[in-house]
Each structure stands twice: as structure tokens, then as C-alpha cells.
N, C-alpha and C positions, 0 to 999 in steps of 0.2 A: 226405514225412510229411504226413498230412492236417492241416488247420488245426483245432486243438482248440476245443471250445466253451468259450472262456475270454475273459477281459478283453482288450480291444483295446489298451489302454495309452494311448489318446488323452486328454489332459487339457488344461484351460485353455479359454479362449474364443477365438473366431475360427475361420476355416475352414482352418487348418493346425494340425498337431500331430505329435508323434512317435508312431511305432508303427503308423500307418495311412497308407499311401501311395496308397490307392485301394480300390476295391471288390474284396474277395477272394471268389472264386466257385469252388465245387467241387461235384461231384455224386456221383461214385462213391465218394468217400472219406467221405461224411457218416456212414455207419454207424459207422466206426471213430472219427470225430471225436466223435460223441455219446457213445459208450461211454467214451472217454477223459475227456470233460468232465462226464459225469453223476455227481453225488454219489451215495453209497449210498442206495438206496431209489427212485431215479428210474427210470422205465421205459425199457428199452432201445429204440432205434430199430428199426423194421421194415426189412427189406431192400428194396432197390429204388432207382431213380434219383430221388433228391431233391436239392435244392440249398439251400445256405445261403449267403447273401450278406451280407457285412459292409458296411453302408451308412452314410453320413453325410449330414446335412441340417441347415440352420440352424434353430434355435429361432425363435420369434417374440417373443423377449425383448429385441430391440434397444432398446425403450423403457425397459428396466430397466438394460441395460449402458451405455447412452448412446453406444454405438458399434456395433461389429460384433456380431451376435448370436452366442450360443453355438453352436458346431459340435457338434451331437448325434451320437451313434453309435447304431446299431441292428443287430439281427440279423433278417434277412428269410428266412423259410422258405417254399418253394413246395411244393405237393402234386404228385402225379403228374397227368398229363393236361394238356391244353391250356388256357391261360388265355383271357381274363382271369378271375381268381379272385375270389370273395368273400373278404374279408380281415378279420382281427381284429387290432387294436392291443392289445398287452399292456403295462400300466403297473405296474412293480414297487412294493413297499412301502418302508417306511422303512429296511430293511436293504439295499436296492439290488438290482440285477439279479444280482450275482455273490456267491458265498460267499467265505469267507476264503482259500480256495485259488485264487481267481481264476476259478472255473468258474461257469457259469450255475447258479443255485440250483435245487434239486430241484423245487420247486413250479412255477417258471416253465417249466423244461424239460418237466416232465410235462404241463402244460397245452398248451404249444406243440406237442408231439408228438401229443397227443390231437386237437387241432384240425386240425393238418396232415393227420393220417390220415383225418379226416372230409371232407377236400377243401378246407379253407380255407388261404389263404396267411396267414402270421403275421408281424407286425412287433413284436419286443421292443425297446422304447425304453429306453436308459440315460440317465437324467437326472442321475446323480451323477458317474460317471467323468469325463465331459467338463468338469465343474466342479471336479474335484479332491477329491471327497467320497466316502468309503466308505459311510457310513451316517449317519442322523440320529435313530435311535430313542432314543438316550440324550442328545440335545441339547435343552436347554431352549429355546434360540433356534435355530430351524432355518434354515440358510442357503438351503435349497431348499424352498420351501413349495408345498403342493398348490394353494392358491388364487392363487398369484402366478406363480412360475417354471414350475411343472409343468403348469398348465393351458395355458400358452403352448407347452410342448413337445407336448402332446396336439393342439393346433391345428396345429402344425408337421408332426406325423406325418400328419395327415389331408391337409394340402396336398401333402406329399411323395408320398403314395400316389396321390392323384388325378392326378399327372403320370406315373405308371408305366403302360405299355401292358399289363403283365400283371396289372393290378388292375382289377376292375370298380368304377369310381368311384362307382357308385350303391349298392354293397353293401359298406359298410365299417362295422364295429362297433368299439367300444372297451370294454376290460375291465381292471379293476384290483383290487388287493388293499390293504386297510388305507389307508396314505397314498395309494397309487395309486388306491384306490377313492374316496377323498376328491377326488383329482384328476379322476376321472371325473365326479363331481357338479359340480365347479367348471367343468370344460370343457364339460359338456353342459347347463349351465344357461342362463338367458336372457341376452341381451345380449352374447354372446360369438361365437365362430367355430366352435362345435361342432355347428351345425345340419346339417352335411354328414355326420355320423355317423348311420347309419340306426337304430342301436340301441346300448344301453349296458348293461354288467353291472358291478355293484359288490359285491365280497365283503368283508364286515365293515368298511364305511366308518365314519368318524366323521361324524355328521350334525349336530353342534351348530352349525356355521357356516351351512349352508343353512337350518337350522331358525330361526335368528335373522333371516333375510331373508324377509319376508312375501311377496315377489314371486318367490321361487325356485320353479321348476318344471323338470322335464326337457324337453329339446327334442323328445323322442320316447319310444318304449318303453324302459323301464328295468326291469331285474331286480336286486333286492337280496337277497343271501343272507347271513343273520346267525346268529351263535352265541348261543343263549339264556344261556349262562354266560360270555359274553365280558366280561372284566374290563378290557380295554384300550380297546376301542371298544364300550361297552354298546349293546344294540339299542334301548333305549327312545327315544332321540332320533330314530332312523330310523323307528320305528313311528309316533311322533307326526307326523313329517314326512309320512309316506305317507298319513295320514288327511286331509290338507288337499286342498281343491279348488284347481286341477285335478290336483294331483300323483297322487291316488289313481286317476284315470282312465287314467294312463299307466304306473303302477308296479305291478309284481308283487313282493311281499315274502314271503320264506320264512324262518322262524325255526326253527333246529334246537335244541330245548330243552336237550339235554345237551352241546352243542358249545361248545368254547372258541375263542379267537382262533387263527386258523391251522388250522382244522379240516380243510382240504383238503390240508394238507401230506402228501406221501406218506411213510409209515413213520416218523413223528416221534413218539416217546413223549411223553406229557404232561410238561411241565417248567415250573418257575417262572422267569420273567424279572424281573429287578429293574432299578432305575435307569431307569425309564420315565416321564419328566416328563409325558407326555400321558395316561397312565393315571390314572384317578381316585385310586387308592390308591398309585400309583407302582410297582406291580408287577402282573404278570398271568400266569396259566397259559396256556401255548401248546402246541398239539400236535394230532395227528391224531384225528379221530373218523371211523372208516372208513365207518360208515353214512351220516353227513352228507356225507362226501367223495363217495361213489358217487352219492348223490342229487343233489348239486351238479353232478356231471359230466352226469348224465342231464338235469337241468333246463336247464343251459347249452346242451347239445346241441339240445334241443327248441326252446328260445328262439331260437337262431341259425337253426335250420332254418326256423322260421316267419318270422323277421324278415328274413333275408338270402336265403332261397330260396323263401319262400311267394308 
């Protein structure tokens, strides 16, 4: 039976854990695996010989744990053709990489397949499962923070990929959503270890933290895609941030006036989410804006083509 696109089951810190005894690799069975694991609305995988590899690598959070770093898990997808491949790291939002059924969420699966089909290798990083957390959207005090634990995970993903022979270590980008987009800004800012990323993409990040830092600037090219009606992570702080020197010289910002939070979700009707401590009003409308979604796919594709292949 093909390995499904679902949660690995590895929890806790350290380099050992239950449910993952090593890298699981398959190719011919990926079509069935993606179909089994894809939630309703996610695009089906195209036929062909592709491979998904379940990987693990240490976070760079040893300074936080005081001992062994967290053993992160990830899902690595390779495109057809011979490597080394340009590669994109995907960082999930506050709901985690997986849905309630243990499958990779529709948004992350859709983007991973889109990028893979364009010839990129993709690494989806799970920052929550290995730490025994399902989600932090409804948590006032978040145990896994964008500016602390997760930026170290993004640095660790970069270090891991640079040691893979099938990855072009000079052509790696990072992309995230919501809390994952905030992680992009934290990891790709000054004074860290994110300079090895050649480009970065942030979809509806919270920009209040970097805005408070007068020295913040991206390490390189940055694309921010924002919803004009986003009630969870309003666009105004990001727009103010993007006006600063030298941020504006490295940053492209697109605002979709009629789009809410999660506008790139595939086939997700607009709905109200409540109990959101980080949203200004404690609640927010979330869901697909198909026009914005299609434009975002086109802009991300063009941005990566220029930055990783130009």
C-alpha cells in the first residue's frame, strides 16, 4: 500500500521517536498516495515518476532546549528530470502542516504540487508535530513562535538542503503563510542564518514585529502577497514596513483589495473563525478569493523563475 500523504507520528524532541524509523521513499505510488492524502478541493497529482521522501533533520533550537535539538520532520518532493534542483521550503501557518484527519492540508498540498510540476523540489517542514503540538491559532501564549523556534527551523531546513546532492544549494527559496510567513520575515531578516536563501515569499504575514525593529530588512528579494480585507493579519503594518529604506528596494508587495485571510486556499468558502487571540478583533473571515489565488500563483511562479532560474 502506498505511503499516504499524512502525519508521520514523530513527536517530542531529540533524534529518535516513534512512527518514523528512517527515510520513506517511493515513486510509482505517489499518485495514489497524494489522492488518498489530499483533502477535498486539493488538486490531484499528475501522473509520472515522482518521489516523496519523509525526512528528518535537527532544528537549530539547541540553545532553547538546553540539550538535544528538536528532531524536525519534513516531506521532500522531487520533480521529474535530473537534479540538482532549485528548491522551495514551505512553512505552514498556525494550524500546522496537517488537517484534522492527519493529511497534508489542501493549501500546502496544492502549492507543493504546483511548484513540483514547475520543476522545483519542495520541502514541507513540520514545526508542530515533532513538538507534540497540533495548532497554535487559538493559543494566547504560543509554545512555538515564529520569531524564536520556527526561525531556527527555517535555518535548519536551509542547512539540511545544502547538504543534499539533489539540491542546487545556490538556488533555494523559502515561502510561508500567516505564522509561517512571519517565520519567513524572522528567518530572512538581518543578523540570522537566512542569508543562504536566495529569495523569500510571505503570504499574509503579521508585520508588527519587524515593523518595531528599525534595523529590520530582508536579506534579499522578498515578495509579500496580502489581503486587503484581512482581519487576522491586516496589511497596513506590512505596507508601512515596505516603505522603509532599504526594505522597499528589495521588496515587492501586492495587495488584493477584496481578499481575506487565506485567499489562496483551494475551494474554501468564506467563513468566520473565532477565538483568535492574535487577530485584532479576536475573529476573522477566512477563505478563497479565486481571482487573488490565481494571480498569486502566477506572481509566485514569475518571482521564482526570475530569482532561482534567472
